[in-house]
C-alpha positions in Angstrom: 8.7 66.5 7.2 11.7 64.3 6.5 11.1 61.2 8.2 14.8 60.9 9.3 15.0 64.3 10.8 12.1 63.7 13.5 13.5 64.6 16.9 10.0 65.0 18.6 6.5 63.7 18.0 4.9 65.9 20.1 2.2 67.8 18.4 2.7 66.2 15.0 -0.1 65.1 12.8 0.1 61.7 11.6 -1.9 59.7 9.5 -1.9 55.9 10.0 -2.8 53.7 6.8 -4.5 50.5 8.0 -6.4 49.2 10.9 -4.4 45.9 11.1 -1.7 45.0 13.7 1.0 47.1 12.6 -1.4 50.1 12.2 -2.5 49.6 15.7 0.8 49.4 17.0 2.2 52.2 15.1 -1.0 54.5 16.2 -0.8 53.6 19.6 3.2 54.4 20.2 2.9 57.6 18.2 0.0 58.9 20.0 1.9 57.9 23.4 4.6 60.1 22.3 2.3 63.0 21.9 1.5 63.0 18.4 -2.2 63.6 17.0 -2.9 60.4 15.0 -5.6 59.6 12.7 -6.0 56.2 11.4 -7.5 55.6 7.9 -9.2 52.2 6.5 -11.2 51.2 3.5 -13.1 48.9 5.8 -16.2 49.3 7.9 -17.1 45.9 9.6 -18.1 45.3 12.9 -14.3 44.3 13.7 -13.2 47.4 12.2 -15.7 49.5 14.4 -14.7 47.7 17.4 -11.0 48.3 16.9 -11.7 51.8 16.1 -13.6 52.2 19.3 -10.8 51.0 21.2 -8.4 53.5 19.8 -10.9 56.1 20.2 -10.5 55.7 24.0 -6.9 56.7 23.5 -7.8 59.8 22.0 -7.0 58.2 18.3 -9.2 59.4 15.6 -10.5 56.5 13.2 -12.0 57.1 9.8 -13.4 54.1 8.3 -14.9 53.4 4.9 -12.4 56.0 3.4 -8.7 55.1 2.6 -8.1 57.5 -0.5 -8.6 60.9 1.2 -5.5 62.5 3.1 -6.6 64.1 6.5 -6.2 67.8 6.3 -2.9 69.0 8.1 -1.1 65.5 7.9 2.7 66.0 8.5 3.4 62.2 7.8 1.6 59.1 6.6 2.7 55.8 8.4 1.6 52.7 6.2 0.9 49.1 6.7 3.2 46.9 4.9 0.5 45.6 2.3 -0.8 49.1 0.9 0.3 49.5 -2.7 2.6 52.3 -3.4 0.2 53.4 -6.2 -2.6 53.9 -3.5 -4.6 57.0 -3.8 -3.8 58.1 -0.3 -0.3 58.0 -1.2 -0.6 60.2 -4.5 -2.5 62.5 -2.3 0.4 62.6 0.0 2.9 63.3 -2.8 0.7 66.0 -4.0 1.0 67.7 -0.6 4.8 67.0 -0.2 4.1 64.5 2.8 6.3 61.6 3.4 5.2 57.9 3.7 7.0 55.6 5.7 6.3 52.2 7.2 6.2 50.7 10.7 9.7 49.6 10.4 11.0 52.9 9.6 9.1 54.4 12.8 10.5 51.3 14.8 14.0 52.5 13.5 13.5 56.1 14.5 12.3 55.3 18.0 15.4 53.1 18.9 16.9 56.0 21.1 13.3 56.8 22.6 13.0 53.2 23.8 16.2 53.2 25.3 15.5 56.3 27.2 12.2 55.0 28.3 13.7 51.8 29.6 16.6 53.7 31.3 13.8 55.9 33.1 11.6 52.8 34.0 14.8 51.1 35.7 15.9 54.3 37.6 19.1 54.1 35.4 18.4 57.7 34.3 17.9 59.0 37.7 21.0 57.4 39.1 23.1 59.2 36.2 24.1 55.9 34.7 25.1 55.9 30.8 22.2 55.0 28.7 22.5 51.7 27.1 22.7 52.0 23.2 19.6 50.5 21.5 19.9 46.9 20.2 21.8 46.4 17.0 19.7 44.8 14.1 20.7 41.6 12.3 18.2 42.0 9.1 17.1 39.0 7.0 14.9 39.3 3.7 14.5 37.1 0.6 11.7 35.4 -1.3 11.8 32.3 0.6 13.3 31.1 4.1 12.9 34.4 5.9 11.2 33.2 8.8 13.1 30.1 9.3 16.3 32.0 9.1 15.3 34.5 11.4 14.2 32.0 14.0 17.5 29.9 13.6 19.6 33.2 13.9 17.4 33.9 17.3 18.1 30.5 18.4 21.9 30.6 17.7 22.0 34.2 19.7 20.3 32.8 22.5 22.7 29.8 22.7 25.5 32.4 22.8 23.7 34.0 26.0 22.7 36.9 24.3 19.3 38.5 25.0 17.3 38.6 21.7 14.1 38.3 19.8 12.7 37.5 16.3 10.9 40.5 15.3 9.6 42.4 12.1 7.6 40.2 9.7 7.4 37.7 12.4 5.5 37.6 15.6 5.2 40.7 18.0 5.1 44.2 16.0 8.6 45.5 16.0 7.6 48.9 17.4 6.1 47.3 20.5 9.6 45.6 20.8 11.4 48.5 20.4 9.6 50.6 22.9 8.9 47.8 25.3 10.3 47.0 28.6 12.6 44.3 27.9 16.2 45.2 27.2 18.0 43.2 24.3 21.5 42.9 23.2 20.6 42.3 19.5 17.6 41.6 17.4 17.0 39.3 14.6 14.7 41.0 12.2 12.9 39.5 9.5 11.7 42.1 6.8 9.6 41.6 3.8 10.1 43.6 0.4 6.9 45.6 1.5 8.4 46.5 4.6 12.1 47.6 3.0 10.2 49.7 0.5 9.0 52.1 3.4 12.1 52.1 5.3 14.5 54.6 4.0 16.5 55.2 7.1 17.2 51.5 8.1 20.9 50.7 8.7 21.4 47.1 10.0 24.4 45.9 11.8 24.6 43.1 9.2 21.7 41.7 6.9 21.2 38.8 4.4 19.3 38.5 1.2 18.6 34.7 0.9 17.2 34.3 -2.4 15.4 36.2 -5.3 12.7 35.0 -7.3 9.5 36.5 -8.9 7.2 37.4 -6.2 4.5 40.0 -5.4 5.3 41.6 -8.8 1.9 43.0 -8.8 2.6 45.0 -5.7 6.2 46.0 -7.1 5.2 46.5 -10.7 8.5 44.6 -11.9 11.0 42.3 -11.0 13.5 45.1 -11.1 11.5 46.9 -8.9 11.3 43.9 -6.1 14.9 43.3 -6.2 15.5 47.0 -5.6 13.5 46.8 -2.4 15.0 43.7 -1.3 18.3 45.2 -1.7 17.5 48.3 0.5 18.4 45.9 3.5 22.1 46.3 2.5 22.1 50.0 2.9 24.4 51.4 5.4 25.3 48.0 6.9 28.4 48.3 9.1 29.7 44.7 9.4 28.6 42.2 6.8 26.3 41.8 3.6 25.5 38.2 3.4 24.7 36.9 0.0 23.8 33.4 -1.6 26.6 32.3 -3.9 23.9 30.0 -5.6 22.0 33.5 -6.6 24.2 35.9 -8.3 21.5 38.7 -8.1 21.8 38.6 -4.3 25.3 39.4 -4.5 24.6 41.9 -7.1 22.7 43.8 -4.6 25.6 43.7 -2.2 27.8 45.3 -5.0 25.2 48.0 -5.5 24.8 48.8 -2.0 26.2 52.0 -0.3 27.7 50.5 3.0 30.0 51.6 5.8 33.6 51.4 5.1 35.1 48.1 6.4 31.7 46.3 5.8 32.4 43.0 4.1 30.6 40.7 1.6 30.0 37.3 2.8 28.9 34.5 0.9 27.0 31.4 1.8 27.1 28.2 -0.5 26.0 24.5 -0.2 29.4 23.5 -1.7 33.0 23.9 -0.5 33.4 27.8 0.7 36.1 30.0 -0.9 37.6 32.9 1.3 35.0 35.2 3.0 32.4 32.4 2.6 30.5 29.8 4.7 29.8 26.4 3.2 29.8 22.7 3.6 32.5 20.3 3.5 32.1 16.5 4.1 29.0 17.2 5.9 30.2 19.9 8.1 29.3 23.3 8.1 32.4 25.5 8.2 33.3 29.2 8.4 36.1 30.6 6.2 34.9 34.4 6.6 35.2 35.1 10.3 38.6 33.3 11.0 42.2 34.3 11.1 43.9 33.9 8.0 40.7 33.1 6.0 42.8 32.2 2.7 44.2 28.9 4.7 42.0 28.3 7.7 38.5 27.0 8.3 36.4 27.0 11.3 34.0 23.9 11.8 30.3 25.4 13.1 28.1 22.5 13.1 27.1 19.2 11.2 24.5 19.0 8.6 22.6 16.5 10.8 22.4 19.4 13.5 20.1 21.2 11.0 16.4 20.3 11.4 15.2 19.4 8.7 18.5 18.9 6.9 17.0 19.5 3.5 19.3 21.6 1.3 17.3 24.6 1.2 17.2 24.5 5.1 21.1 24.1 5.2 21.4 27.1 3.3 19.0 28.9 5.7 21.5 27.5 8.5 24.3 28.9 6.8 23.1 32.3 6.3 21.7 32.3 10.0 25.4 31.2 11.3 27.0 34.4 8.9 24.9 36.9 10.6 25.8 35.4 14.2 29.5 35.2 13.2 29.2 38.8 12.2 28.1 39.7 15.5 31.0 37.9 17.1 29.2 34.6 18.3 31.4 31.8 19.1 31.2 28.4 16.9 30.0 26.5 19.5 26.8 28.6 19.9 25.9 28.2 16.2 26.0 24.4 16.7 24.1 24.5 19.9 21.5 27.1 18.3 20.9 25.0 15.4 20.6 21.8 17.7 18.0 23.7 19.8 16.1 25.1 16.8 12.5 23.7 16.0 10.9 24.8 12.6 7.3 26.2 12.6 4.4 24.0 11.5 3.8 23.5 7.6 7.7 23.9 6.9 8.7 20.6 5.4 7.2 19.0 8.4 7.1 15.2 8.6 3.4 14.1 9.3 3.6 10.3 9.1 4.3 7.2 7.3 1.5 4.9 5.9 2.6 1.6 4.1 6.1 2.6 3.6 5.1 5.8 2.3 6.4 9.2 4.1 4.1 12.1 4.2 5.6 15.7 4.1 3.5 19.1 4.8 5.3 21.9 3.3 2.0 24.0 3.0 4.4 27.0 3.3 5.6 26.7 -0.3 3.3 29.2 -1.5 5.4 30.0 -4.6 7.3 28.2 -7.5 10.9 28.9 -5.7 9.7 27.6 -2.5 8.1 24.6 -4.1 11.5 24.0 -6.1 13.4 23.8 -2.9 11.0 21.6 -1.2 10.8 19.2 -4.2 14.6 19.1 -4.4 14.8 17.6 -0.9 13.3 14.1 -1.8 13.1 11.6 -4.5 10.7 10.2 -5.8 7.8 12.3 -5.0 3.9 12.2 -5.4 3.5 16.0 -5.5 0.2 17.6 -4.2 0.1 21.0 -5.6 -2.3 23.7 -6.7 -4.2 27.0 -5.5 -4.0 30.6 -6.5 -1.2 31.2 -8.7 -0.8 34.8 -8.2 0.3 35.4 -11.6 3.1 32.6 -11.5 4.3 30.3 -14.4 5.1 26.8 -13.8 7.3 25.5 -16.8 10.7 26.0 -15.0 9.6 24.3 -12.0 8.4 21.2 -13.6 11.5 21.1 -15.8 13.6 20.9 -12.8 11.6 18.7 -10.8 10.1 16.1 -13.5 12.6 13.5 -12.8 11.7 13.3 -9.2 8.0 12.9 -9.9 6.2 9.6 -9.4 3.0 11.3 -10.0 1.0 14.4 -9.2 -2.2 15.2 -7.7 -3.7 18.6 -8.6 -6.2 20.8 -6.5 -7.2 24.6 -6.4 -8.4 27.3 -8.8 -5.3 27.6 -10.9 -4.3 23.7 -11.1 -4.8 23.9 -15.0 -1.6 26.0 -15.2 0.3 23.4 -13.5 -1.4 20.7 -15.6 -0.3 22.5 -18.8 3.3 22.8 -17.8 3.4 19.1 -16.8 2.0 18.2 -20.1 4.5 20.3 -21.9 7.6 19.1 -19.7 6.4 15.9 -18.1 4.0 14.0 -20.3 5.0 10.6 -18.8 4.2 11.6 -15.1 0.7 10.4 -14.1 -1.5 13.4 -13.0 -4.7 13.4 -11.0 -6.9 16.6 -11.7 -9.3 17.0 -8.7 -11.9 19.4 -9.8 -13.2 20.2 -6.6 -13.0 22.8 -3.7 -14.8 21.6 -0.9 -13.8 20.6 2.6 -13.2 17.0 1.6 -11.0 17.7 -1.4 -7.8 17.4 0.7 -8.6 14.0 1.9 -9.3 13.0 -1.6 -6.2 14.4 -2.8 -4.3 12.5 -0.2 -6.0 9.2 -1.1 -5.2 9.7 -4.9 -1.5 10.4 -3.8 -1.4 7.3 -1.7 -2.8 5.2 -4.8 0.1 6.7 -7.0 2.8 6.1 -4.5 5.0 3.2 -3.9 6.9 2.0 -0.7 9.8 4.5 -0.1 8.2 7.3 -2.1 7.2 10.7 -0.5 3.8 12.4 -0.7 4.7 15.8 -0.6 2.4 19.0 0.0 4.3 22.0 -1.7 1.4 23.7 -3.5 3.5 26.5 -5.3 0.6 28.6 -4.7 -1.5 30.6 -2.3 -4.2 28.9 -0.4 -7.2 31.5 -0.3 -9.1 29.8 -2.9 -9.8 26.8 -0.7 -8.4 27.8 2.7 -8.1 30.6 5.3 -4.7 30.3 5.1 -1.5 28.0 4.4 -1.7 26.8 8.0 -5.4 25.7 7.5 -4.3 23.9 4.2 -1.6 22.3 5.8 -3.8 21.2 9.0 -6.3 19.6 6.4 -3.6 17.7 4.9 -2.3 16.2 8.4 -5.9 15.4 9.2 -6.2 13.6 6.0 -2.8 11.5 6.7 -4.2 10.7 10.0 -7.7 9.5 8.6 -5.6 7.3 6.1 -3.4 5.9 8.9 -6.5 4.7 10.8 -8.0 3.3 7.6 -4.9 1.3 7.2 -4.4 0.1 10.8 
């Protein structure tokens, strides 16, 4: 059963891999369309059993404590994003000749179904009115900056008066949005490499790859495979493929993509843009792509100060969002207004406070070296708070590029020795405090040590370059602990 040829889900035997948010969303949606759905999951906790009971009330079968065996008669497997391609369940599916797809693929295939359901609910179908076409997708991926750029894009689209939502690897499951009651003009869609791997039919209006750096290589198997999955976002684009001029690997993905005739390659750069690019000139974000006679003309979109925060990597995010919005026909004023209205999520280069002339910034979301490098590049001098789970990363290049900015470093977490070794090799003159503790008070100790190293005018920056799960439930909790520690430091100095 080829996923791209599904015309009716009635009576199809669908196996959903994973009892998480996206798996439950897919199971509910497909069961509601008449499919016979079985959810499989390796867990068997109290929470798993509770979710299984809720789905059971909808006639959905759930098999717990066995994620390896393919249910008999399966026509299609729908996987949650995190399941690895080499999972035994998928090997069994391949042996049986059964396709495996993800929730994004299902959402893409259900766009017409969603439009029909909304027409029926509104009475438009009964009145004979022409059905509204499904909302086009403006899609975004990259190693870092996906969520911020997607939210920026949604803010710009709203400023243009368009009905939109930020969906995909962010917020509400995308299937729920596609089948929901709300009618949208366009969707801002964040996509992870996992989701793109399992979405062969996706064809966006326009798409952007923000950057490429080693990440999730344990899942993809190699950097080449990771990049190839990211590049899937360009396949079949109809208007624009947006790439990062500073990252040639993103442009290479555009060159390799099979797009619709007339689809354009649009670059973004922090420097002065050439034709068919967006960039920055004298503190102004300008467009030389979506203007008449782009070889001679440029259109002012916004000022750098309209970007919040105006760190270099965030300006790049804003340019990518602006490029996608302009590809959809959004006017320049809406780009400016949308950027002014945008407020970043917590723990993304967030100003926490100032104590004794030292600024404290929380970028706990910088969970890999590429993100940490971008964060460090925004400040100078810096006392860097770093460490956690390295996820197989190495830190030599990051330290080499950032060494001149460092006043000092405070290391925490399980893999802090890897960063310490890179610092010893490439920045031996930088003072390093190695905190060998993982208790709940470790972050307060780290902030106090950072304050001791810092001088007035410095920035103490939490940009861990590592995942958080060795010490904290997630990066949000890590950032909260940092903010709490700064507040305590503030109270002590009052």
